C-alpha positions, -999 to 999 in steps of 0.1 A, spaced: -76 -585 354 -88 -555 373 -107 -526 358 -90 -492 357 -101 -458 370 -124 -435 350 -95 -412 339 -77 -442 323 -109 -456 309 -115 -423 291 -83 -429 270 -89 -465 262 -69 -481 290 -95 -504 306 -76 -530 326 -47 -537 349 -30 -570 340 -22 -577 377 -49 -584 402 -27 -576 432 -33 -546 453 -12 -515 445 18 -505 466 6 -469 467 32 -443 474 44 -411 459 63 -406 427 86 -376 420 86 -362 455 120 -350 444 132 -348 407 160 -373 415 133 -399 423 126 -402 386 158 -406 366 158 -411 328 188 -417 305 186 -421 268 199 -453 252 218 -436 224 218 -446 188 234 -417 170 270 -413 160 291 -382 158 325 -370 144 351 -356 168 344 -322 182 372 -307 161 357 -319 129 354 -294 100 323 -272 107 314 -268 70 307 -305 66 296 -310 102 278 -279 113 258 -293 142 273 -295 177 261 -327 195 260 -327 233 246 -347 261 226 -327 287 216 -337 322 186 -316 333 170 -314 367 134 -303 368 135 -289 332 107 -294 306 125 -304 274 107 -277 253 114 -250 279 151 -259 280 153 -257 242 137 -223 242 159 -210 270 190 -224 252 181 -207 219 174 -174 238 207 -175 256 225 -182 223 206 -156 205 195 -180 177 162 -193 163 146 -221 183 145 -241 150 183 -246 153 179 -267 185 170 -304 181 167 -334 203 157 -371 200 130 -375 227 109 -353 249 112 -361 286 92 -354 318 99 -322 337 98 -335 373 128 -357 368 165 -358 363 170 -366 326 201 -372 304 195 -368 267 212 -357 235 207 -323 219 222 -307 188 225 -271 178 233 -258 143 262 -235 139 277 -232 174 309 -242 191 313 -260 224 324 -229 243 292 -212 232 270 -233 255 256 -211 283 258 -218 320 223 -225 333 209 -236 366 204 -274 371 220 -280 336 251 -301 330 267 -305 295 288 -332 280 300 -324 245 299 -355 222 311 -342 188 298 -327 155 273 -341 130 263 -334 94 226 -332 103 206 -324 134 195 -351 158 159 -359 151 129 -372 171 134 -410 173 172 -409 170 175 -431 201 170 -468 209 151 -462 241 154 -450 277 167 -463 310 146 -456 340 153 -456 378 122 -447 397 119 -444 435 85 -447 451 83 -429 484 61 -438 513 47 -470 497 18 -483 518 20 -519 507 55 -525 492 51 -562 497 25 -562 469 52 -555 444 64 -592 444 29 -605 435 27 -579 407 60 -590 393 48 -626 392 17 -617 373 35 -595 349 61 -622 343 33 -646 334 19 -621 309 53 -616 293 51 -652 281 87 -660 291 99 -687 314 94 -674 350 129 -686 358 144 -658 337 155 -627 354 122 -609 361 112 -603 325 78 -586 329 53 -577 303 24 -552 300 1 -540 272 21 -514 253 -5 -487 260 0 -451 253 3 -435 287 -21 -410 302 3 -380 294 -3 -386 257 -39 -374 262 -37 -350 292 -33 -360 328 -59 -336 342 -81 -331 312 -77 -359 287 -92 -343 256 -63 -343 231 -76 -374 214 -112 -360 213 -99 -330 195 -81 -353 170 -112 -374 164 -132 -342 156 -104 -332 132 -106 -366 114 -143 -360 110 -134 -325 97 -157 -310 124 -135 -280 130 -159 -263 154 -162 -293 176 -124 -296 176 -120 -260 188 -147 -262 214 -135 -295 228 -101 -278 235 -114 -243 245 -145 -254 263 -152 -288 279 -142 -279 316 -128 -305 339 -134 -307 377 -96 -313 381 -89 -278 368 -88 -246 389 -123 -230 394 -112 -199 374 -104 -221 344 -136 -241 346 -156 -209 347 -138 -195 317 -144 -226 296 -181 -228 306 -185 -191 296 -169 -197 262 -192 -227 256 -224 -210 266 -219 -175 252 -196 -178 221 -186 -143 230 -150 -147 221 -138 -112 232 -154 -115 266 -141 -150 270 -106 -137 263 -109 -115 294 -118 -145 315 -92 -170 303 -61 -171 325 -29 -159 308 -14 -193 313 -38 -209 288 -19 -195 259 -31 -220 233 -68 -214 241 -62 -176 241 -46 -179 207 -76 -196 192 -100 -171 209 -80 -142 194 -84 -158 159 -122 -162 164 -129 -126 175 -129 -112 140 -146 -141 123 -181 -152 116 -179 -186 133 -178 -205 100 -161 -239 96 -132 -221 79 -129 -197 109 -127 -226 134 -101 -244 113 -81 -212 110 -82 -208 148 -69 -244 153 -41 -236 129 -28 -208 151 -14 -235 173 22 -248 169 26 -274 142 37 -301 166 5 -296 187 -16 -298 155 0 -331 147 -3 -343 183 -41 -341 181 -43 -366 153 -16 -388 168 -35 -388 201 -66 -400 182 -45 -428 167 -32 -436 202 -67 -438 217 -79 -462 190 -48 -483 196 -54 -484 233 -90 -494 227 -79 -523 204 -55 -536 231 -82 -534 258 -107 -553 235 -80 -579 227 -77 -584 265 -114 -587 269 -116 -614 242 -87 -634 256 -63 -632 227 -26 -635 235 -2 -606 234 31 -626 234 23 -647 204 2 -644 172 -31 -659 162 -41 -664 126 -47 -631 109 -24 -611 131 2 -587 116 37 -591 131 68 -570 128 104 -581 132 132 -570 155 154 -540 145 188 -553 134 205 -525 152 189 -533 186 213 -528 215 221 -558 236 195 -567 262 167 -547 245 137 -556 223 132 -530 196 105 -536 170 110 -525 135 75 -517 122 88 -512 86 92 -549 84 58 -566 88 41 -598 78 5 -611 80 3 -644 98 -14 -671 77 -28 -703 92 2 -723 80 27 -698 95 13 -695 130 36 -720 147 68 -706 129 60 -670 139 52 -681 175 88 -694 177 101 -660 165 80 -642 191 93 -665 219 129 -656 209 122 -618 208 126 -617 170 90 -609 161 62 -589 178 24 -589 174 12 -555 163 -19 -534 162 -25 -503 139 -19 -467 144 -46 -460 119 -39 -438 89 -45 -437 51 -21 -465 44 -34 -489 71 -41 -525 62 -61 -541 89 -55 -576 102 -76 -606 93 -94 -631 115 -102 -624 151 -76 -596 154 -91 -579 123 -126 -582 137 -114 -564 168 -97 -536 148 -129 -531 127 -151 -532 158 -132 -505 175 -130 -482 144 -168 -486 139 -175 -477 176 -153 -446 174 -168 -436 140 -137 -433 119 -121 -451 89 -85 -452 76 -94 -428 47 -106 -403 72 -69 -395 78 -66 -380 43 -65 -346 58 -50 -312 49 -14 -304 57 -3 -310 92 -33 -332 101 -26 -358 74 -13 -392 86 -5 -424 67 -4 -444 99 19 -471 112 18 -503 133 30 -507 169 39 -537 190 11 -546 215 34 -562 242 59 -541 261 85 -565 277 115 -556 299 138 -569 326 129 -554 359 151 -548 389 134 -540 423 149 -528 455 132 -523 488 132 -495 515 126 -474 496 109 -492 468 129 -486 436 122 -500 401 148 -500 373 141 -510 337 148 -501 300 122 -494 274 123 -490 236 117 -456 221 80 -446 221 70 -467 251 58 -452 284 73 -459 318 39 -451 334 23 -482 318 46 -503 340 45 -481 371 7 -480 370 6 -518 375 26 -514 407 11 -483 423 -25 -486 411 -29 -449 419 -48 -420 404 -33 -415 369 -26 -379 376 -1 -389 402 20 -408 376 
């Protein structure tokens, strides 16, 4: 294994599985170099179904160089409706060509507006909106331009095939740790999880200052100066005049602090000016950071990812998994006792069971044995416990578990280097791409 770069290390990603040199190269030189298409798992009635029973129009959208949230906002503006009536199953990268499902409450197919770099395909009508997670996964086709060492891709494939735990004669089934990717935490300034950890400790002042202050040398000089000023002076009104207009979330918190007395309640109120989904993201990022740390520690201690050891908690395969995909169902879990290790290993070998690690929350039950020791060691080093997630309103989390191994069939083409693969929902393409390019995480 090779150690990662500092930016990845900061979010708990400490190793590459492959020892080979990176191919290098450039991602997303053009949006068409990064293509994503949802693997759908949501049914609809015909488009002429009765609108009283099926009020939501479901349609497939192909977007070029559109941020998902920006498209949803633009769509609602063009339709003259609340943004809350627009729903989708998964958020996608902006610098890409993406095909995904959306639903809108109370409109007809001919209401859809013409927008630049947007193509619609009406699917039908549904009785409820499509919701986050209403997809099986995503298909990726990624082109790497100007790769300096494209020949290194073959060695990387061999190493990742070995890590997958499958017979190497199979069709390039590769595996990597199912890390949360860099974008979960911030590609330039990875602080989202640090804000979340401060929230879990109910240190609202630290949470706000981690987000508003805490400059990064990867940011523009104007932004660094503004963050430093806010940290050093606590003069919120003067800081507002220095913060660029583009930092809307920071400015929102500063506005809230101007009329306060810098009490703990004031800092919490400032944090709660942010959108609900961002408030939730802070805590989710903290869970993701702990998860990444657990995976890195498991690698350090030499425990397998493709099969369980005594004390592990496994989950089983989703019964509705599309052909050719592995989709863990974390609602069906089992602790692996000594007398069940061999039986569960066989299930893992056949893709019917998956070793998991916790996304820690109030309902988390930690593993036993060596895996449990790792989980407790990481939690202690981070300074949190499961009951710390018993938080007010949007910050509360009961937790979950997540498969630790991400496995997929990979197809590679040369000249230019192109990688095609499918991933289950919630997994990051960048955790596969990073193994091949071994570039600065910001470039992913």
